[in-house]
C-alpha angles and dihedrals in degrees: 000000000000110000092212091061113107117251093198118128142151134205122196119202113202092318090288104086130035123190117194136188127188097045113160102177143345111235099184141339142182135151093287104041145012122201118199143174111227135174088259096050138279114329128202117197115192130187143099132292091007117181130180103225098172126027122168107161092176090063094029097239128138138166124201125192129191135072105319113204103170143008114197128183120205115196118249118250110260112226113221116232115247113255126229094259093048091055092047094052093058 
C-alpha cells in the first residue's frame, strides 16, 4: 500500500451515527454543526442534536451522533512551491 495514500474515510449509519477516520483537528462544534480538518480537506457536518461521542485526534478517529442533515467537504488550500528566485531572496 502506498503510504502517501489518504486513510481518511467516513461511514454514516441511518443518518444518526457518523464514524470518521483521518481527523486532524476540530475547529468548532455545537449541537447544529461540527467543522473539522481531515486528511481530505475541511469537513462541515450539519444537523440537529449533534454530539461528539468519541474523539481521538492522535489516532484520527471520531464518532458523531445526532440527526445528520449534511456532510460537506471543502478542498484544502494547495500551497504553492517556492520558486528558485524566492528561495534566493531570503
